C-alpha positions in Angstrom: 0.1 0.1 -0.1 1.5 3.3 -0.9 -0.6 6.4 1.0 1.1 9.6 0.0 -0.9 11.8 2.6 -1.2 11.9 6.2 -4.2 12.4 8.8 -3.3 14.1 12.4 -6.2 14.3 15.2 -5.5 18.2 16.7 -7.2 19.5 20.0 -6.8 23.2 20.9 -8.5 24.1 24.4 -10.7 26.7 24.9 -9.0 30.1 24.8 -6.0 28.8 23.0 -4.6 29.1 19.9 -2.2 26.9 17.5 1.5 28.3 16.4 1.2 30.3 12.9 2.9 27.8 10.6 3.3 27.4 7.1 3.8 23.7 5.0 6.2 25.0 2.0 4.7 22.3 -0.4 2.3 20.7 0.7 -1.8 21.4 0.7 -3.7 20.6 3.9 -7.8 20.1 5.0 -8.9 20.3 8.4 -12.1 18.8 9.0 -13.7 20.1 11.9 -15.1 17.4 13.9 -16.4 19.5 17.1 -16.2 23.1 18.5 -15.8 26.3 17.1 -13.3 28.6 16.3 -11.4 31.2 13.6 -9.3 29.9 10.9 -6.5 32.3 10.0 -4.9 31.7 6.5 -2.6 34.3 5.5 -4.8 37.9 5.7 -8.4 36.3 6.1 -10.2 34.8 8.6 -13.1 32.8 9.4 -15.3 31.3 11.6 -15.6 27.4 11.4 -17.3 24.7 13.6 -18.3 21.4 13.8 -18.7 19.7 10.4 -16.5 22.0 8.3 -13.8 21.4 5.9 -11.2 24.0 5.5 -8.6 24.2 1.9 -5.3 25.7 3.4 -2.9 25.8 0.2 0.7 25.7 0.3 3.0 27.9 1.4 0.3 29.9 3.6 0.4 31.1 6.6 -2.0 29.1 9.2 -3.3 29.0 12.7 -6.8 28.5 14.0 -8.0 29.9 17.2 -10.4 28.1 19.8 -13.3 30.8 20.3 -15.4 28.3 22.4 -16.2 27.0 25.1 -15.1 23.2 24.6 -12.3 21.4 22.9 -12.3 21.9 19.3 -11.2 18.8 18.1 -10.0 18.7 14.4 -8.6 16.4 11.9 -5.5 17.6 9.4 -5.1 16.0 6.4 -2.1 16.7 4.5 -0.9 16.3 0.4 1.7 14.7 0.0 2.6 13.7 3.4 3.7 16.0 6.4 7.6 15.8 6.6 9.1 18.2 9.5 11.3 20.0 6.8 8.3 21.0 5.2 6.8 22.6 7.8 8.1 26.5 9.0 6.9 28.2 12.5 6.2 31.5 12.3 
């Protein structure tokens, strides 16, 4: 089996924000399993909630804030597969 993508399960606690970062060559999709927050992609931001998918193009600054009262749970799907050398924390 040749799987070319990776999937991670992330939990952002109420009031917390992920570190701003970008993936230089990979695309990413966040699928929100539970909770609500605000996604920031480059200069744009939008509210997100359960059941929503967010597409993040390569080489874009991104981070997500939990603005709710419960955990923000999401799947992070990266294609091609996530590699440490592809990620830049800003």
